[in-house]
C-alpha positions in Angstrom: -268.0 20.8 190.1 -268.4 17.1 189.5 -270.8 17.8 186.6 -268.3 20.3 185.1 -265.4 17.9 185.4 -267.4 15.1 183.8 -268.4 17.4 180.9 -264.7 18.3 180.5 -263.5 14.8 180.4 -266.3 13.7 178.1 -265.3 16.4 175.7 -261.7 15.4 175.8 -262.6 11.8 175.1 -264.9 12.7 172.1 -262.5 15.2 170.6 -260.2 13.5 168.0 -258.2 16.3 166.6 -258.6 18.7 163.7 -257.4 19.0 160.1 -253.8 18.0 159.5 -251.0 19.3 157.4 -247.3 18.4 156.9 -244.4 20.4 158.3 -240.7 20.0 158.6 -239.4 20.0 162.2 -235.9 18.9 163.1 -235.4 17.3 159.8 -238.4 14.9 160.1 -241.7 15.0 158.2 -244.3 15.6 161.0 -248.0 15.9 160.9 -249.2 19.0 162.7 -252.7 19.9 163.6 -254.1 23.3 162.5 -253.5 24.7 166.0 -249.7 24.4 165.9 -248.9 21.2 167.8 -247.0 18.2 166.4 -249.4 15.3 166.8 -247.5 12.7 164.8 -244.0 12.0 163.6 -242.7 10.3 160.4 -245.5 8.0 159.2 -243.1 6.0 157.0 -241.2 4.5 160.0 -242.6 2.0 162.5 -241.7 4.1 165.5 -244.1 4.7 168.4 -243.7 7.4 171.1 -245.3 6.4 174.3 -246.4 9.5 176.2 -247.5 9.7 179.9 -249.0 12.8 181.6 -249.6 13.5 185.3 -250.9 16.3 187.5 -252.1 14.7 190.8 -252.0 11.0 190.3 -248.8 8.8 190.1 -250.0 5.3 191.2 -248.7 3.8 187.9 -245.1 4.8 188.6 -243.7 1.4 189.9 -245.5 -0.6 187.2 -244.6 1.7 184.3 -240.9 2.1 185.3 -240.6 -1.7 185.7 -242.2 -2.4 182.3 -240.0 0.1 180.4 -236.9 -1.4 182.0 -238.0 -5.0 181.2 -238.8 -4.1 177.7 -235.6 -2.0 177.4 -237.4 1.0 175.8 -237.7 4.7 176.4 -240.8 6.9 176.6 -241.8 10.5 177.3 -243.3 12.0 180.4 -245.0 15.3 180.8 -245.7 16.5 184.4 -247.1 19.6 185.9 -245.2 21.7 188.4 -247.5 20.5 191.2 -246.5 16.9 190.3 -242.7 17.7 190.2 -243.0 19.4 193.6 -244.9 16.6 195.2 -242.4 14.8 197.4 -244.1 11.4 197.1 -243.3 11.4 193.4 -239.6 12.5 193.7 -238.1 9.1 193.8 -240.0 8.0 190.6 -239.0 11.2 188.8 -235.4 10.7 189.8 -235.5 7.2 188.4 -237.0 8.4 185.2 -234.1 10.9 184.8 -231.6 8.2 185.6 -233.1 5.8 183.1 -232.8 8.4 180.3 -236.5 9.0 179.8 -237.8 12.3 178.3 -239.3 14.6 180.9 -241.1 17.7 180.0 -243.6 20.3 181.1 -247.4 20.1 181.3 -248.1 23.6 182.8 -247.6 24.4 186.5 -251.2 24.3 187.8 -252.9 22.3 185.0 -254.7 25.4 183.6 -257.5 25.3 181.1 -256.2 27.5 178.3 -259.3 27.8 176.1 -263.1 27.2 176.4 -264.3 23.9 175.2 -267.1 25.5 173.1 -265.0 28.4 171.8 -261.5 27.2 171.1 -260.5 30.4 169.4 -260.9 32.3 172.7 -258.1 32.3 175.3 -259.0 32.1 179.0 -255.7 33.4 180.4 -253.4 36.4 179.6 -249.9 36.0 178.2 -248.6 37.2 181.5 -250.5 34.4 183.3 -249.4 31.8 180.8 -245.7 32.7 181.0 -245.8 32.9 184.8 -247.3 29.4 185.0 -244.9 28.1 182.3 -241.9 29.5 184.2 -243.1 28.0 187.5 -243.4 24.6 185.7 -239.8 24.7 184.5 -238.5 26.0 187.8 -240.0 22.9 189.5 -238.3 20.8 186.8 -234.9 22.3 187.3 -234.6 20.6 190.7 -234.3 17.4 188.8 -231.8 18.8 186.3 -234.4 19.4 183.6 -234.1 22.6 181.6 -235.6 24.1 178.4 -232.4 22.9 176.6 -233.2 19.3 177.3 -237.0 19.6 177.5 -238.0 21.5 174.4 -241.3 19.7 173.9 -244.3 21.0 175.9 -247.7 19.2 176.1 -250.7 21.4 177.0 -252.8 20.6 180.1 -256.1 18.8 179.3 -254.4 18.2 175.9 -256.3 21.4 174.8 -255.0 24.6 173.3 -255.4 27.1 170.4 -253.3 29.0 168.0 -252.5 31.7 170.5 -251.2 29.2 173.0 -249.1 27.5 170.3 -247.6 30.9 169.4 -246.8 31.7 173.0 -245.2 28.3 173.5 -243.1 28.8 170.3 -242.0 32.3 171.3 -240.8 30.9 174.7 -238.4 28.6 172.8 -240.5 25.5 173.0 -242.4 23.2 170.6 -246.0 22.2 171.4 -246.9 18.5 171.0 -250.1 16.6 171.6 -251.4 13.0 171.3 -252.2 11.4 168.0 -256.0 10.9 167.8 -257.8 7.7 166.8 -257.1 5.0 169.4 -258.9 6.3 172.5 -255.7 5.5 174.5 -256.2 8.7 176.5 -259.5 7.4 177.9 -257.6 5.4 180.5 -258.5 8.1 183.0 -262.2 7.4 182.8 -264.0 6.0 185.8 -267.1 3.7 185.9 -269.4 6.5 187.0 -269.0 8.5 183.8 -270.8 8.0 180.5 -267.6 7.7 178.4 -266.0 5.0 180.5 -263.8 2.5 178.7 -262.3 -0.6 180.3 -258.6 -1.3 179.9 -259.3 -4.3 177.7 -261.5 -2.2 175.4 -258.7 0.4 175.1 -256.1 -2.2 174.3 -258.3 -3.7 171.6 -259.0 -0.3 170.1 -255.3 0.4 169.8 -254.6 -2.9 168.2 -257.6 -2.7 165.9 -256.6 0.8 164.8 -253.1 -0.4 164.0 -254.4 -3.3 161.9 -256.9 -1.2 159.9 -254.9 1.9 159.3 -252.8 2.0 156.1 -249.9 3.6 158.1 -250.6 1.6 161.3 -249.3 3.4 164.4 -246.2 4.8 162.6 -245.1 8.0 164.3 -247.8 7.8 166.9 -247.7 9.8 170.1 -249.7 7.3 172.1 -250.8 9.0 175.3 -251.9 7.4 178.5 -251.6 8.6 182.2 -249.0 8.0 184.8 -251.7 7.5 187.4 -255.5 7.8 187.6 -258.3 8.3 190.1 -258.7 5.5 192.7 -262.3 5.1 191.5 -260.8 3.4 188.4 -259.6 0.1 189.7 -259.1 -1.3 186.2 -255.7 0.4 185.6 -254.6 0.5 181.9 -250.9 0.6 182.9 -251.3 -3.0 184.0 -251.8 -3.7 180.3 -248.7 -1.8 179.2 -246.4 -4.8 179.1 -248.9 -6.8 176.9 -249.4 -3.8 174.7 -245.6 -3.2 174.1 -245.0 -7.0 173.5 -247.8 -7.2 171.0 -246.7 -4.1 169.1 -243.1 -5.3 169.1 -244.4 -8.5 167.5 -245.9 -6.4 164.8 -242.5 -4.8 164.1 -242.6 -1.5 166.0 -239.8 0.2 167.9 -240.4 2.6 170.8 -238.7 6.0 171.0 -238.6 9.0 173.3 -238.9 12.5 172.1 
């Protein structure tokens, strides 16, 4: 199991997205990957969308909420049904709702939708998908979150295919995923895995990408995690305040979905 999980996480870290094309959604020009998910918003405006996901870990809650309040910005959070039902995270979720942050779904049980080596295949049936999706939103309703105010859905493992995108759309939701290029999503890696990146390395990669790219981080969905395995003692969320401050100095604003 450990070997399998390591292989999965390594694949996620290496994968940087696929061919992109433009599309019009809600009046904005968005970049959409060829599997139906919005992976970047308007590249002409200096807006960044901080995105946090969680399934079993939430150790970053206190720090992240404090930083967002200090910086007076909003962000977007995608949690699984298991996370929403976990009583030890209830207070943090309630505070996120109170603070006006975006909260969305991330599947109920953090299912793997498609094989890593054959993305065009689907590992679950539509019935299984919709049952899991419904359970996710049922858990969210206890916090007053419904499809009407949580239209965006982020796939578990940040991995999906055209079939999943269609099912999401036909259930009245819009699939989103992180913008590739910065390695921000590698903040889950632990020192015992081959693709481990320190928090300082991740911070520098984000800032370096911003400096070198002609469109900077405009419209980026910059994804990190709400909590990580205890084996990673170098928590990236402890760099969040510095990251936001430095990007504000470069002229960026932070938006929620």
